[in-house]
C-alpha positions, 0 to 999 in steps of 0.5 A: 908170811905176815910178820904180823901173826905170831902163830909163823914166828918162832925161836930159829927162823930169821926174819928182819926187824925194824928196832924202834930208834928206826921206823922213823928211816926202815931201816932194816936188821937181818937175824933170828929169833930169839924169843918172841916179846909180844904177847897178842896172835896178831898186830899192825906193826908187826910182832917184837922179837928179842933176835940173838945177838939181845937187839929188840924189834919188829919183824917186817919180814919172815926170810929164808 
C-alpha cells in the first residue's frame, strides 16, 4: 500500500515513520497511528501522523 495516500492510513495500524530530525539519515520509527495530521488526500513525502506514544512524523511504510 502506498504511504503517500491518506486513504491507506487509519488510526490503529502499524507504520514506520521518519521524524523531522531524522529525514537526512532516513532513520525510521515504528509505532501505531493515533491521529492523521495531513488534510490533503496525498502528499509526496508521506502522510503526517501522530503515533500513540506522541511522536509525529511522515509515514514511510505501512506494516502488517
